[in-house]
C-alpha positions in Angstrom: -18.6 -12.3 15.9 -20.6 -10.8 18.7 -19.2 -11.2 22.1 -20.5 -14.2 24.0 -22.7 -11.9 26.2 -24.1 -10.0 23.3 -24.8 -13.2 21.4 -26.7 -14.7 24.4 -28.7 -11.5 24.7 -29.5 -11.5 21.0 -30.5 -15.2 21.1 -32.7 -14.6 24.2 -34.4 -11.6 22.5 -35.0 -13.6 19.3 -36.2 -16.6 21.4 -34.3 -18.9 19.1 -32.8 -21.2 21.7 -34.5 -22.4 24.9 -32.9 -21.2 28.1 -32.0 -24.7 29.2 -30.2 -25.4 26.0 -28.3 -22.1 26.3 -27.3 -23.0 29.8 -26.0 -26.4 28.6 -24.0 -24.7 25.8 -22.5 -22.2 28.3 -21.5 -25.1 30.6 -19.8 -26.8 27.6 -18.0 -23.6 26.7 -16.7 -23.2 30.2 -15.2 -26.7 30.0 -14.0 -26.7 26.4 -13.2 -23.1 25.7 -13.1 -22.0 22.0 -15.8 -20.1 20.3 -19.2 -20.1 21.9 -20.9 -19.7 18.5 -19.2 -22.9 17.2 -20.6 -24.9 20.2 -24.1 -23.6 19.4 -23.7 -24.7 15.7 -22.1 -28.0 16.5 -24.8 -28.9 19.0 -27.5 -28.2 16.5 -28.9 -25.3 18.5 -28.7 -22.9 15.6 -27.6 -23.1 12.0 -24.7 -21.2 10.6 -27.1 -19.3 8.3 -29.3 -18.3 11.3 -26.2 -17.2 13.3 -24.9 -15.1 10.3 -28.4 -13.5 10.0 -28.4 -12.7 13.7 -24.9 -11.1 13.6 -25.9 -9.2 10.5 -29.0 -7.8 12.1 -27.3 -6.9 15.4 -24.3 -5.3 13.9 -26.0 -3.7 10.9 -23.4 -5.4 8.5 -24.7 -6.8 5.2 -24.9 -10.6 4.8 -23.9 -12.5 1.6 -24.3 -16.0 0.2 -20.9 -16.5 -1.4 -22.2 -19.2 -3.7 -24.2 -16.6 -5.6 -21.1 -14.4 -6.3 -18.3 -14.8 -8.9 -15.1 -13.2 -7.6 -12.4 -11.7 -9.8 -9.2 -13.7 -9.4 -7.2 -10.4 -9.2 -9.2 -9.5 -6.1 -8.7 -13.0 -4.6 -4.9 -12.7 -5.0 -4.9 -9.6 -2.8 -4.9 -11.7 0.3 -2.6 -14.8 0.8 -4.3 -18.1 1.1 -2.9 -18.7 4.6 -4.3 -15.5 5.9 -7.7 -16.2 4.3 -7.8 -19.6 5.9 -6.6 -18.5 9.3 -9.1 -15.7 9.7 -11.9 -17.4 7.7 -12.3 -14.6 5.2 -12.2 -13.9 1.5 -12.0 -10.7 -0.5 -14.9 -10.3 -2.9 -14.6 -6.9 -4.6 -12.6 -3.7 -4.8 -13.7 -0.2 -5.6 -10.8 2.3 -5.5 -9.2 1.9 -2.1 -12.1 0.1 -0.6 -11.9 -3.7 -0.3 -15.1 -5.6 0.6 -14.2 -8.8 2.5 -16.6 -11.6 3.4 -15.9 -12.8 7.0 -17.3 -15.4 9.3 -16.3 -13.0 12.2 -16.6 -9.4 11.0 -15.6 -8.1 14.4 -12.1 -9.8 14.4 -9.9 -6.7 14.8 -6.7 -8.7 14.2 -8.1 -9.9 10.9 -9.2 -6.5 9.8 -5.8 -4.9 10.8 -3.8 -7.6 8.9 -5.9 -7.3 5.8 -5.6 -3.5 5.9 -1.8 -3.8 6.3 -1.4 -6.4 3.5 -3.6 -4.7 0.9 -3.3 -1.0 1.9 -7.1 -0.7 1.5 -9.9 0.4 3.6 -11.6 -2.9 4.6 -15.4 -3.2 4.5 -16.5 -6.4 6.2 -19.7 -8.3 5.3 -21.0 -11.4 7.1 -21.1 -14.9 5.7 -20.9 -18.4 7.1 -17.8 -20.5 7.8 -18.9 -23.2 5.4 -19.4 -20.6 2.6 -15.9 -19.3 3.3 -14.4 -22.8 3.2 -16.2 -23.6 -0.1 -15.0 -20.4 -1.6 -11.4 -21.0 -0.5 -11.5 -24.4 -2.1 -13.0 -23.1 -5.3 -10.7 -20.1 -5.8 -7.4 -21.3 -4.2 -7.6 -25.0 -5.4 -4.5 -25.7 -7.5 -3.3 -22.2 -7.1 0.4 -22.5 -7.0 0.9 -21.7 -3.3 4.1 -19.9 -4.4 4.1 -18.0 -1.1 4.2 -21.3 0.8 7.1 -22.5 -1.4 9.0 -19.2 -0.9 8.5 -19.5 2.9 10.0 -23.0 3.0 13.0 -22.1 0.9 16.3 -22.0 2.9 18.0 -18.6 2.9 21.2 -20.3 1.7 19.5 -21.1 -1.6 19.2 -17.4 -2.4 22.0 -15.7 -4.3 21.9 -11.9 -4.6 23.1 -10.6 -7.9 24.2 -7.1 -8.1 22.5 -5.1 -10.8 24.8 -2.9 -13.0 23.5 0.6 -13.2 24.7 3.9 -14.6 25.8 6.3 -11.9 22.9 8.3 -10.6 20.3 5.8 -12.0 17.5 5.0 -9.5 17.2 1.3 -8.6 14.1 -0.3 -10.1 13.3 -2.3 -7.0 13.7 -1.8 -3.3 15.4 -4.5 -1.1 11.9 -5.5 0.1 10.8 -6.5 -3.4 14.1 -7.7 -4.7 14.5 -10.7 -2.4 11.1 -12.4 -3.3 11.9 -11.9 -7.0 15.2 -13.6 -6.6 13.6 -16.4 -4.5 11.0 -16.8 -7.2 13.6 -17.2 -9.9 15.3 -19.9 -7.8 12.0 -21.8 -7.5 11.5 -21.5 -11.3 15.0 -22.8 -12.1 14.7 -25.7 -9.6 11.4 -26.7 -11.1 12.9 -26.6 -14.6 15.8 -28.8 -13.6 13.5 -31.3 -12.0 11.6 -31.7 -15.2 14.6 -32.2 -17.4 
């Protein structure tokens, strides 16, 4: 999102909000903290759509209505649900090493860095509204197993490492980094099977 100062300048230039209403919102922000843009929306001074359009225009970043897009589940799975919820973003397409991500705050450096680290892709942000993101998260992640959440909650004591027999000189098929989640996943599957007996 634009900085508070840049957003105020943009709103004044666009003459979208009367000065007295802006001053009132600023006073509320001083008392409450949080995101200035959220106060503007909550107080009915600007809609999420108008705010997204303003950000898009000022930053030169494309805007997208997520309800008009069907996203490939493979692309959705590139970013964990918790990260998507935390940063209010959702991946929408991938071309080679470029990942296009719809965000309510396309200037969130922490979000961009985390997505780049998780996916190994060059991140191309586009602007959308918070409510579009929330609707998309419900649509695409609803009922998705949340296996990452299950794995996170598993006690380390439940994990038993099994040594793989290999011929001398044979390269291991998995690194330690990928071995542990696979073993944890097997533990989850076995426990679920036992519960259903």
